[in-house]
TORLONU-448032 format. One line per field, with one value per residue (C-alpha): z negated, x negated, y negated. Coordinates in Angstrom, 1 decimal. Example, Ala and Ser with C-alpha at 12.3 -4.5 7.8 and 13.67 -1.06 7.14 Angstrom:
BEGIN
w	(-7.8|-7.1)
u	(-12.3|-13.7)
v	(4.5|1.1)
This chain:
BEGIN
w	(19.7|22.6|23.1|24.0|26.3|26.0|25.8|22.5|23.0|21.3|18.0|16.1|14.4|16.9|20.0|21.9|23.8|21.5|21.3|24.4|26.9|26.1|26.5|23.4|23.2|19.9|19.1|18.0|15.0|14.3|10.9|9.3|6.4|2.9|-0.3|-3.6|-6.3|-8.6|-7.4|-4.3|-1.5|2.1|2.9|5.5|6.4|9.9|10.6|14.2|13.7|12.7|15.4|17.6|20.9|23.1|26.5|29.3|31.6|32.0|34.5|31.9|29.5|31.8|32.7|29.3|28.5|31.8|31.2|27.3|28.1|26.3|26.8|27.4|28.0|29.3|27.9|30.4|29.4|29.7|31.4|29.6|31.0|31.3|30.6|31.9|29.5|28.5|25.8|27.1|26.8|23.6|23.5|27.3|27.0|27.5|26.2|24.9|21.3|18.3|16.7|14.1|12.8)
u	(-75.1|-77.8|-77.5|-81.4|-81.1|-84.7|-85.7|-87.5|-91.3|-92.7|-93.1|-97.4|-95.5|-94.8|-96.4|-93.8|-91.3|-88.6|-86.0|-87.3|-85.1|-82.4|-81.7|-80.8|-78.4|-78.6|-78.1|-80.7|-80.4|-78.8|-79.9|-83.7|-83.0|-82.9|-85.2|-83.5|-84.7|-84.2|-85.0|-87.0|-85.0|-84.2|-80.8|-78.8|-75.0|-75.3|-73.2|-73.9|-77.6|-76.5|-74.9|-77.3|-75.5|-77.3|-77.4|-78.4|-79.5|-79.8|-77.6|-74.7|-75.8|-75.9|-72.3|-71.1|-72.7|-71.1|-67.6|-67.7|-68.8|-71.5|-75.0|-77.9|-81.5|-83.5|-87.1|-88.6|-90.8|-94.5|-96.0|-98.9|-101.9|-102.9|-106.2|-106.3|-108.7|-109.5|-110.2|-114.1|-114.8|-115.3|-118.1|-119.6|-123.6|-124.7|-120.9|-121.5|-119.4|-121.2|-120.2|-117.5|-117.7)
v	(-46.0|-44.4|-41.0|-39.3|-35.9|-34.4|-30.9|-29.9|-29.2|-25.6|-25.8|-25.3|-22.3|-20.0|-18.5|-17.8|-20.3|-19.8|-22.7|-24.6|-23.0|-25.7|-29.2|-31.2|-34.3|-36.4|-39.8|-42.2|-43.8|-46.4|-48.0|-46.8|-44.9|-46.2|-44.7|-44.2|-45.9|-43.4|-40.1|-41.7|-39.5|-40.9|-41.2|-42.9|-43.9|-42.9|-39.8|-39.5|-39.0|-35.4|-34.4|-32.6|-30.2|-28.1|-27.5|-24.8|-27.8|-31.4|-31.9|-30.3|-32.7|-36.2|-34.8|-34.7|-38.1|-39.5|-37.7|-39.4|-42.7|-42.5|-44.7|-42.3|-41.8|-38.9|-38.1|-35.9|-32.6|-33.0|-29.9|-28.2|-27.1|-23.2|-22.5|-18.4|-16.8|-13.3|-11.6|-10.6|-14.4|-14.4|-11.6|-13.3|-13.9|-17.4|-18.9|-22.0|-22.4|-20.8|-17.5|-17.7|-14.3)
């Protein structure tokens, strides 16, 4: 079982950076999920897939994995490009985009 250490991405449903500061250690699934033939629900016998631990830094998560003898894989976060725009850009003369209102 391989532990995965990563920094979670910002969800599309929020505008802030909540829940993106900490590093997460969870386990990759050992077997694919099974579909229940009667209800159609998905299930798994893998109990480690339910474990998710948060750490303030990447180094602490790696130290925890080494201390407990876990094989781990670190996934580095992708830095997003910030495009700085002002509100006045929406009403600028000669803008390329069409008006939406």
